[in-house]
C-alpha positions in Angstrom: 77.1 127.7 87.6 80.6 126.3 87.2 82.9 126.6 90.3 85.8 125.5 88.2 85.6 128.8 86.2 84.5 131.2 89.0 87.0 129.9 91.5 89.7 128.6 89.2 92.6 129.8 91.5 91.4 127.7 94.5 91.9 124.1 95.1 88.9 121.7 95.2 88.2 121.9 98.9 88.2 125.7 98.9 86.0 125.8 95.8 83.4 123.8 97.6 83.9 125.8 100.8 83.2 129.1 98.8 80.0 127.5 97.2 78.7 126.5 100.7 79.4 130.1 102.0 77.2 131.6 99.3 74.2 129.4 100.3 73.5 128.9 96.5 72.6 125.4 95.4 73.7 124.0 92.1 70.8 123.2 89.7 70.8 119.5 90.7 70.5 120.4 94.4 67.6 122.8 93.7 65.8 120.2 91.6 66.1 117.3 94.1 66.3 119.4 97.3 69.5 118.3 98.8 72.7 120.2 99.9 76.3 119.8 100.9 76.3 120.2 104.7 79.8 118.9 105.8 83.1 119.4 104.1 86.6 118.1 104.9 89.6 117.3 102.6 88.6 113.8 101.3 85.2 113.7 103.0 81.8 115.3 102.4 78.3 114.9 103.6 75.0 115.7 101.7 71.5 115.9 103.3 68.1 115.9 101.7 64.5 114.9 102.2 62.8 113.2 99.3 59.6 114.7 98.3 56.7 113.0 96.4 58.2 114.4 93.2 60.9 111.6 93.3 58.5 108.7 94.1 58.1 105.9 91.7 54.7 104.3 90.7 55.0 101.6 93.4 55.0 104.1 96.2 58.7 104.3 97.2 61.5 106.8 96.4 63.0 106.2 93.0 66.4 104.5 93.0 67.8 107.4 91.0 67.4 109.8 93.9 69.6 107.7 96.1 72.1 107.2 93.3 72.3 111.0 92.7 73.1 111.7 96.3 75.7 109.0 96.4 77.2 110.1 93.1 77.4 113.7 94.5 79.0 112.5 97.7 81.7 110.4 95.8 82.3 113.2 93.3 82.7 116.0 95.9 84.9 113.8 98.1 87.3 113.5 95.1 86.9 117.2 94.3 87.8 118.3 97.8 91.1 116.5 97.4 92.2 118.1 94.1 94.7 120.8 93.8 94.0 124.0 91.9 93.7 123.6 88.1 92.4 120.0 88.2 88.9 118.6 87.5 87.3 115.2 87.2 84.6 113.2 85.5 82.9 109.9 86.3 84.6 106.7 84.8 82.3 104.2 86.4 80.0 103.8 89.4 78.2 100.9 91.2 75.2 101.2 93.5 73.9 98.6 96.0 70.5 99.1 97.5 70.0 97.7 101.0 66.6 99.2 102.1 63.8 101.0 100.3 63.2 104.7 101.0 59.5 105.7 101.5 57.3 108.3 103.1 58.5 107.5 106.6 62.2 107.6 105.8 62.5 111.4 106.4 65.8 113.1 106.0 68.5 111.1 104.4 72.3 111.6 104.7 75.0 110.6 102.1 78.6 110.5 103.3 81.4 110.2 100.8 85.0 109.5 101.4 88.0 109.3 99.0 89.7 105.9 98.9 92.7 106.6 96.7 93.9 109.5 94.5 96.2 108.7 91.6 97.6 110.9 88.9 94.7 110.0 86.5 92.2 108.0 88.5 90.6 108.5 91.9 88.4 106.0 93.8 85.8 107.0 96.3 82.9 105.4 98.2 79.7 106.7 99.8 76.8 105.5 102.0 73.3 106.7 102.3 71.6 106.6 105.7 68.0 107.3 106.7 67.9 107.6 110.5 69.8 104.5 111.9 69.5 102.5 108.8 71.9 102.1 105.9 69.8 102.3 102.7 72.3 102.2 99.9 76.1 102.2 99.2 78.2 103.1 96.3 81.7 102.8 94.9 82.9 105.1 92.2 86.0 105.7 89.9 86.7 109.2 88.6 89.0 110.4 85.8 91.3 113.2 87.1 92.9 115.6 84.7 94.5 119.0 84.6 92.3 121.8 83.2 93.7 123.5 80.2 94.1 127.3 80.5 91.9 129.2 78.3 89.1 126.6 77.9 86.5 124.7 79.8 86.7 120.9 80.6 89.5 118.6 80.9 90.9 119.4 77.5 89.9 123.0 76.8 90.1 124.9 73.5 93.8 125.7 73.9 94.6 122.0 74.4 92.6 120.9 71.4 94.2 123.5 69.1 97.7 122.3 70.2 96.7 118.7 69.5 95.4 119.7 66.0 98.7 121.5 65.2 100.8 118.4 66.3 98.6 116.0 64.4 98.5 118.2 61.3 102.4 118.3 61.1 102.7 114.5 61.7 100.0 113.7 59.1 102.3 115.3 56.4 105.0 112.8 57.3 105.3 109.8 55.0 106.2 107.7 58.0 102.8 108.4 59.8 102.2 104.6 60.3 105.5 104.4 62.3 104.7 107.5 64.3 101.2 106.2 65.0 102.5 102.9 66.2 105.0 104.8 68.4 102.1 106.7 70.1 100.2 103.4 70.7 103.3 101.9 72.3 103.5 104.8 74.7 99.9 104.3 75.6 100.4 100.6 76.4 103.1 101.5 78.8 101.5 104.5 80.3 98.1 102.8 80.8 99.4 100.7 83.6 100.6 103.8 85.3 97.2 105.5 85.1 98.5 108.0 82.6 96.7 109.6 79.7 95.0 107.7 77.0 95.6 110.5 74.3 98.7 108.8 72.8 96.6 105.8 71.7 93.9 108.0 70.4 96.4 110.0 68.3 98.1 106.8 67.1 94.8 105.3 65.8 93.9 108.5 64.1 97.3 108.7 62.4 97.1 105.2 61.1 93.4 104.9 60.2 92.5 108.5 59.4 95.2 109.8 57.2 94.1 108.3 53.9 90.7 109.9 54.3 92.0 113.3 55.2 95.0 113.8 52.8 
């Protein structure tokens, strides 16, 4: 299952809405028995009831279960805000546990909301509730990027081929060190603007990798 491929012409919100309408759960939802139950642009809610399969040896729900629901809520909050042709992946996450989940906790509810959405980085937060009690909370940063046409993921096969062609041409230039330094300079400026880190990667490759490849 990959809603980025099957519904590539829709924006993030409509992709998730289409998934909800099918009633089909992604593999992680089937495994841990939780589902997306509410959807707005920039806000989602997941619900699930932890079974004994996710209990740890000390008789409580494993922290990874709560973290998974929170991660799903943060991620889908970002996904619901993206235009068509964009995807995301996790940059970092932090979870704080406030109360343990156990046999008496029953159904849990994870609500995720987007905090900010930049050109390259999005921030979101989520909270996990069991009844009236907050059990855990999370903040998350996501890397946002445009999906390359003709290939999966944030780079795609077409994007990689184009990069190889450009790098191959520059490697044959005697002034490759200068060109590499130029790419790194672009990165240092664009980094503060949440732009792509590809220039720095290309620059390091041109300076360090050329003697071993030519």
